[in-house]
C-alpha positions as CSV (number, residue, x, y, z in Angstrom):
1,M,0.0,0.0,0.0
2,S,1.3,3.4,-0.9
3,K,2.2,5.7,2.1
4,G,-0.2,8.5,1.1
5,N,-3.4,6.3,1.3
6,K,-6.0,7.1,3.9
7,R,-8.8,5.1,5.4
8,S,-12.3,5.5,3.8
9,Y,-14.1,8.6,5.1
10,I,-17.2,6.6,5.5
11,R,-15.6,3.8,7.5
12,E,-14.0,6.4,9.8
13,I,-17.4,8.0,10.3
14,L,-19.0,4.7,11.1
15,D,-16.3,4.0,13.7
16,V,-17.3,7.1,15.8
17,I,-21.1,6.8,15.4
18,D,-22.9,5.7,18.6
19,E,-26.5,5.3,19.7
20,N,-26.7,9.1,20.2
21,I,-26.0,9.9,16.5
22,I,-28.5,9.5,13.7
23,S,-26.6,8.1,10.7
24,F,-27.4,8.8,7.1
25,A,-23.8,8.0,6.4
26,G,-23.2,4.3,5.6
27,G,-24.8,2.2,2.9
28,L,-26.3,0.0,5.5
29,P,-29.4,-2.1,5.0
30,D,-32.2,-2.2,7.5
31,E,-31.4,-4.7,10.2
32,R,-35.1,-5.3,10.9
33,L,-35.4,-6.8,7.4
34,F,-32.5,-9.3,7.8
35,P,-33.9,-12.9,7.4
36,L,-32.7,-13.7,10.9
37,E,-34.8,-16.7,11.8
38,E,-34.2,-18.2,8.3
39,I,-30.4,-17.7,8.7
40,Q,-30.6,-19.2,12.2
41,N,-32.4,-22.3,10.8
42,A,-29.9,-22.6,7.9
43,S,-27.0,-22.3,10.4
44,A,-28.4,-25.1,12.6
45,I,-28.7,-27.4,9.6
46,V,-25.3,-26.6,8.2
47,L,-23.5,-27.0,11.5
48,K,-24.6,-30.7,11.6
49,N,-22.0,-31.2,8.9
50,S,-18.4,-31.0,10.0
51,K,-17.4,-29.9,6.5
52,A,-18.8,-26.5,7.3
53,L,-15.7,-25.9,9.4
54,Q,-13.3,-27.3,6.8
55,Y,-11.2,-25.8,4.0
56,S,-13.1,-25.6,0.7
57,S,-12.7,-24.8,-3.0
58,S,-11.1,-21.5,-3.9
59,R,-13.8,-21.1,-6.6
60,G,-16.5,-21.3,-4.0
61,L,-19.1,-24.0,-3.3
62,F,-20.5,-25.4,-6.4
63,G,-24.1,-25.3,-5.3
64,L,-23.9,-21.6,-4.4
65,R,-22.1,-20.8,-7.7
66,Q,-24.8,-22.6,-9.6
67,K,-27.6,-20.7,-7.8
68,I,-25.9,-17.4,-8.7
69,A,-25.5,-18.5,-12.3
70,D,-29.2,-19.4,-12.4
71,I,-30.0,-15.8,-11.2
72,Y,-28.1,-14.4,-14.1
73,T,-29.7,-16.8,-16.6
74,E,-33.3,-16.5,-15.3
75,K,-33.5,-13.0,-13.9
76,L,-31.0,-11.0,-15.8
77,G,-31.2,-12.6,-19.3
78,F,-27.4,-13.3,-19.1
79,K,-26.8,-17.1,-19.7
80,T,-24.2,-18.2,-17.1
81,S,-22.7,-21.4,-15.8
82,A,-21.3,-22.2,-12.4
83,D,-17.8,-22.2,-14.0
84,E,-18.2,-18.5,-14.8
85,I,-18.7,-17.5,-11.1
86,L,-16.0,-16.9,-8.5
87,I,-17.1,-16.4,-4.9
88,T,-15.3,-13.6,-3.1
89,S,-15.1,-12.3,0.5
90,G,-17.6,-9.5,-0.2
91,S,-17.7,-7.7,-3.5
92,Q,-15.0,-5.3,-2.3
93,Q,-12.4,-8.1,-2.6
94,A,-13.2,-8.3,-6.3
95,F,-11.4,-5.1,-7.1
96,D,-8.1,-6.4,-5.7
97,I,-8.5,-9.8,-7.5
98,I,-9.4,-8.4,-10.9
99,V,-6.7,-5.6,-11.0
100,K,-4.0,-7.9,-9.9
101,S,-5.0,-10.6,-12.4
102,L,-4.9,-8.0,-15.3
103,D,-1.8,-6.2,-14.2
104,K,-3.1,-2.9,-15.5
105,K,-2.0,0.5,-14.2
106,N,-4.8,2.8,-15.4
107,V,-8.5,2.9,-14.5
108,I,-11.2,5.2,-15.6
109,I,-14.1,5.8,-13.1
110,E,-17.4,7.7,-13.1
111,Q,-17.5,11.1,-11.5
112,P,-18.6,10.9,-8.7
113,S,-17.8,7.3,-7.9
114,Y,-18.0,4.7,-5.1
115,I,-15.5,5.5,-2.4
116,G,-14.6,1.9,-1.8
117,A,-13.6,1.4,-5.4
118,I,-11.5,4.6,-5.4
119,G,-9.7,3.4,-2.2
120,A,-9.1,0.0,-3.7
121,F,-7.6,1.4,-6.9
122,K,-5.4,3.8,-4.9
123,S,-4.1,1.1,-2.7
124,L,-3.1,-0.8,-5.8
125,N,-1.1,2.3,-7.0
126,M,-3.3,2.7,-10.1
127,K,-3.5,5.9,-12.1
128,I,-7.1,7.0,-11.8
129,D,-8.8,9.2,-14.4
130,S,-12.5,10.0,-14.4
131,F,-15.4,10.9,-16.8
132,K,-18.6,12.8,-16.3
133,Y,-20.2,12.2,-19.7
134,I,-20.0,9.1,-21.9
135,S,-18.9,11.2,-24.8
136,E,-15.5,11.6,-23.0
137,L,-14.8,7.9,-23.1
138,P,-13.6,7.4,-26.7
139,N,-10.6,9.7,-25.9
140,K,-9.8,8.0,-22.6
141,L,-10.4,4.2,-23.1
142,N,-7.9,1.9,-24.8
143,S,-6.7,-1.7,-24.5
144,S,-4.3,-0.8,-21.7
145,N,-6.8,0.5,-19.2
146,I,-9.9,-0.5,-17.2
147,L,-13.3,1.1,-17.1
148,Y,-15.2,0.9,-13.8
149,A,-18.9,1.8,-13.5
150,I,-22.0,1.1,-11.5
151,S,-24.8,0.5,-14.0
152,D,-27.8,0.6,-11.8
153,F,-28.6,3.1,-9.0
154,Q,-25.1,4.3,-8.9
155,N,-23.4,5.0,-5.5
156,P,-23.5,7.8,-4.8
157,S,-25.4,9.6,-7.6
158,T,-28.3,7.0,-7.8
159,N,-28.2,7.3,-11.6
160,S,-28.8,4.3,-13.8
161,Y,-27.7,4.0,-17.5
162,N,-30.6,3.9,-19.9
163,S,-30.9,1.7,-22.9
164,I,-29.3,4.2,-25.3
165,E,-26.4,4.9,-22.9
166,R,-25.8,1.2,-22.4
167,E,-25.7,0.6,-26.2
168,I,-23.2,3.4,-26.6
169,L,-21.0,2.1,-23.7
170,I,-21.0,-1.4,-25.2
171,N,-19.9,0.0,-28.5
172,I,-17.1,2.1,-27.1
173,I,-15.8,-0.6,-24.7
174,N,-15.6,-3.2,-27.4
175,R,-14.2,-0.9,-30.1
176,K,-11.4,0.3,-27.7
177,K,-10.8,-3.2,-26.4
178,S,-10.8,-1.9,-22.8
179,F,-11.5,-4.1,-19.8
180,F,-14.7,-3.4,-18.0
181,I,-15.6,-3.8,-14.3
182,E,-19.4,-3.5,-13.9
183,D,-20.6,-3.2,-10.3
184,G,-24.1,-4.6,-9.8
185,A,-24.4,-4.1,-6.1
186,Y,-27.7,-2.3,-6.3
187,T,-29.2,-4.0,-9.4
188,F,-31.9,-5.9,-7.4
189,L,-32.9,-2.9,-5.2
190,N,-35.2,-1.7,-7.9
191,F,-38.5,-0.5,-6.4
192,D,-40.4,-1.8,-9.4
193,N,-38.6,-5.2,-9.2
194,E,-37.5,-4.8,-12.9
195,Y,-33.9,-5.8,-13.5
196,N,-31.7,-4.6,-16.3
197,T,-29.5,-7.1,-18.2
198,P,-25.9,-6.3,-17.3
199,I,-23.8,-4.3,-19.9
200,S,-21.2,-7.0,-19.4
201,K,-23.3,-9.5,-21.3
202,Y,-22.3,-7.7,-24.5
203,C,-18.6,-6.9,-23.7
204,E,-15.7,-9.1,-24.6
205,R,-13.5,-8.2,-21.6
206,A,-16.0,-7.8,-18.8
207,F,-16.3,-8.6,-15.1
208,H,-19.6,-8.3,-13.4
209,L,-19.6,-7.9,-9.6
210,G,-22.5,-9.0,-7.4
211,S,-23.1,-9.2,-3.6
212,F,-25.5,-10.6,-1.1
213,S,-24.6,-7.7,1.3
214,K,-27.5,-5.5,0.2
215,I,-30.1,-8.2,-0.4
216,V,-29.5,-10.7,2.4
217,A,-26.9,-9.7,5.0
218,P,-23.5,-7.9,4.8
219,G,-22.1,-9.7,7.8
220,L,-21.8,-12.9,5.7
221,R,-19.3,-11.2,3.5
222,I,-20.3,-13.1,0.4
223,G,-19.9,-11.6,-3.1
224,W,-18.9,-12.8,-6.5
225,I,-17.3,-12.1,-9.9
226,R,-19.1,-13.2,-13.0
227,A,-16.6,-13.5,-15.9
228,N,-16.0,-15.6,-19.0
229,K,-14.3,-18.9,-18.0
230,K,-11.1,-17.8,-19.8
231,F,-10.6,-15.1,-17.1
232,I,-11.7,-17.2,-14.1
233,D,-8.5,-19.2,-13.9
234,N,-6.3,-16.1,-13.7
235,L,-8.7,-14.6,-11.1
236,L,-8.4,-17.9,-9.1
237,V,-4.6,-17.6,-8.8
238,V,-5.0,-14.2,-7.2
239,K,-7.9,-15.3,-5.0
240,E,-5.8,-18.1,-3.6
241,S,-2.9,-15.7,-2.8
242,L,-5.3,-13.5,-0.8
243,D,-7.3,-15.8,1.4
244,L,-7.4,-19.4,-0.1
245,H,-11.2,-19.3,-0.1
246,T,-14.2,-17.4,1.2
247,S,-15.6,-18.7,4.5
248,T,-16.9,-22.2,4.1
249,L,-19.3,-21.8,6.9
250,N,-20.8,-18.6,5.6
251,Q,-21.1,-20.0,2.1
252,M,-22.9,-23.1,3.3
253,I,-25.3,-21.1,5.4
254,L,-26.2,-18.9,2.5
255,D,-26.5,-21.9,0.1
256,E,-28.9,-23.5,2.6
257,Y,-30.9,-20.3,2.9
258,L,-31.2,-20.0,-0.8
259,T,-32.3,-23.7,-1.1
260,S,-35.0,-23.3,1.5
261,H,-36.3,-19.8,0.7
262,D,-37.4,-17.6,-2.2
263,L,-34.7,-14.9,-2.4
264,F,-36.8,-12.7,-4.7
265,S,-39.8,-12.8,-2.4
266,H,-37.4,-11.4,0.2
267,I,-36.1,-8.8,-2.2
268,K,-39.6,-7.6,-3.0
269,K,-40.2,-7.0,0.7
270,L,-37.0,-4.9,0.8
271,N,-38.1,-2.8,-2.2
272,I,-41.5,-2.1,-0.6
273,D,-39.9,-0.9,2.6
274,Y,-37.1,1.0,1.0
275,R,-39.5,2.8,-1.4
276,M,-41.5,4.0,1.6
277,K,-38.4,5.2,3.4
278,M,-37.1,7.0,0.4
279,N,-40.3,8.8,-0.2
280,F,-40.6,9.8,3.5
281,M,-37.0,11.2,3.5
282,A,-37.8,13.0,0.2
283,D,-41.0,14.5,1.7
284,C,-39.1,15.7,4.7
285,L,-36.3,17.2,2.7
286,E,-38.8,19.0,0.5
287,K,-40.7,20.4,3.5
288,Y,-37.8,21.3,5.7
289,I,-34.9,22.1,3.3
290,P,-36.5,23.3,0.0
291,S,-33.2,24.5,-1.2
292,F,-31.8,21.0,-1.3
293,K,-32.0,19.9,-5.0
294,F,-32.4,16.3,-5.7
295,T,-34.3,13.7,-7.8
296,R,-36.2,10.9,-6.2
297,P,-34.4,7.6,-7.1
298,N,-36.3,4.5,-8.2
299,G,-34.0,2.2,-6.4
300,G,-30.9,1.8,-4.3
301,M,-30.2,3.1,-0.8
302,F,-29.5,6.8,-1.2
303,I,-30.9,10.2,-2.0
304,Y,-28.2,12.4,-3.7
305,G,-28.5,16.1,-4.1
306,S,-27.0,19.5,-3.6
307,F,-27.2,22.0,-0.7
308,N,-26.8,25.7,-1.1
309,R,-23.5,25.6,0.9
310,N,-20.4,23.5,1.1
311,S,-21.5,20.1,2.2
312,M,-18.2,19.1,3.9
313,K,-18.5,22.0,6.3
314,L,-22.1,21.2,6.8
315,A,-21.3,17.6,7.6
316,E,-18.7,18.8,10.3
317,E,-21.4,20.9,11.9
318,A,-24.0,18.2,11.7
319,I,-21.9,15.5,13.5
320,L,-21.6,17.9,16.4
321,K,-25.4,18.1,16.6
322,G,-25.9,14.4,16.4
323,L,-26.3,13.7,12.7
324,A,-23.9,12.0,10.2
325,F,-24.1,12.1,6.5
326,V,-21.5,11.9,3.7
327,P,-20.4,15.0,1.8
328,A,-19.9,14.2,-1.9
329,E,-16.4,15.6,-1.9
330,V,-15.1,12.2,-0.9
331,F,-16.6,10.6,-4.0
332,Y,-14.6,12.8,-6.3
333,L,-10.9,12.6,-7.1
334,N,-10.3,16.3,-6.4
335,K,-13.3,18.5,-6.2
336,K,-15.1,20.8,-3.7
337,T,-18.8,20.5,-3.9
338,N,-22.2,21.2,-2.3
339,E,-23.4,17.7,-3.1
340,A,-24.2,15.1,-0.5
341,R,-25.3,11.5,-0.1
342,L,-28.0,10.6,2.4
343,N,-28.8,7.0,3.3
344,F,-32.5,6.3,4.1
345,T,-32.4,2.5,4.5
346,N,-30.8,2.2,8.0
347,S,-32.8,4.8,9.9
348,S,-36.3,4.6,11.4
349,F,-39.0,7.0,10.2
350,E,-38.6,9.0,13.4
351,D,-34.9,9.3,13.0
352,I,-35.2,10.3,9.3
353,E,-37.3,13.2,10.3
354,K,-35.2,14.1,13.2
355,G,-32.1,14.0,11.1
356,V,-33.5,16.2,8.4
357,R,-34.7,18.7,11.0
358,I,-31.2,18.8,12.4
359,L,-29.9,19.7,8.9
360,A,-32.6,22.3,8.5
361,S,-31.7,23.9,11.9
362,I,-28.1,24.3,10.8
363,I,-28.9,25.7,7.5
364,D,-31.5,27.9,9.2
365,E,-34.0,27.8,6.4
366,N,-37.1,27.1,8.5
367,D,-38.5,27.4,12.0
368,V,-38.0,23.8,13.0
369,S,-38.9,24.4,16.6
370,K,-42.5,24.1,15.7
371,E,-44.4,20.8,15.8
372,S,-43.4,18.3,13.2
373,I,-44.9,19.1,9.8
374,C,-44.2,15.6,8.6
375,L,-45.9,13.9,11.5
376,S,-49.0,12.9,9.6
377,L,-46.9,11.6,6.8
378,F,-44.8,9.6,9.3
379,S,-48.0,8.1,10.7
380,K,-49.1,7.0,7.3
381,Y,-45.8,5.4,6.3
382,F,-45.4,3.8,9.7
383,K,-48.8,2.2,9.7
384,A,-48.2,1.0,6.1
385,N,-44.9,-0.5,7.2
């Protein structure tokens, strides 16, 4: 790791957050929605088998890889076999594995972009360039670099590529013979439960990343890479040098859970809950902080917008008053901005309103000392939930 690297801003914030601080900071799912009883039952079944505590395949358990492959084939329209799936210790590990397997020194990322990817690329001493518009890519991409993008409900911007943009991207990536890392962490958190076919399906040198962290439980640390079999063997060499294999126990628990339960029924429940929370936070923002400019997303875990003042300074003031959120400056390579990312999935309806009121009091746009003007909305959403 190069000496100039720093810890993730978000991980540092999460370390200091306690029960007295309302957090809009991390991309944390709602713990109330974890399939706790189902995971407990799966664990009890798995722990009857001593192999759950043994070393296992570096590729990942075959049954789990086959289930993931079936999701690609049946839900995403992307025909996939178990041999095209590599299980990773969380999706984050995938960056390390892919970059080391390719031995590339240059990466092009979206602007703004996922802070975890930026940190991973920096730790690998890569030269990072960015793009704001797809029209910039023909002059940036070539066979010696990598393009990284989140195609659905991008973190932090919440943007998704539309069909025209996807077609243009496919054409550029293939024509320039660039490698493509497509992050699909939020693909299934679509409030309408409609899932886009990955751009990777149509790219010759592509790696699609997936994770159970957002749709089942992040504590299991189970992610994966979907790639053509010709790339999997090289990925496997790197994976073995990092941790031999992802936790056997956790893989077996997840495999048993997926065998016994309908994952997509669970995902639909998540999307119902998250849509309500997003709309409630959006309503509160519009009522308390009308100067905050944003577009309501149709999926994901965040609202992204712009304040009328520097968001980094606002975040520093907010933490002192009991609220944490992420100023968007940390999602750029080098840019001051008024933009910010607010997580709605991990807070109660009460805390969402309290947190927005804290922001409003700092900005001093409204008289927030009066009775809650979102109270009736809260009651409606709470009862529906």
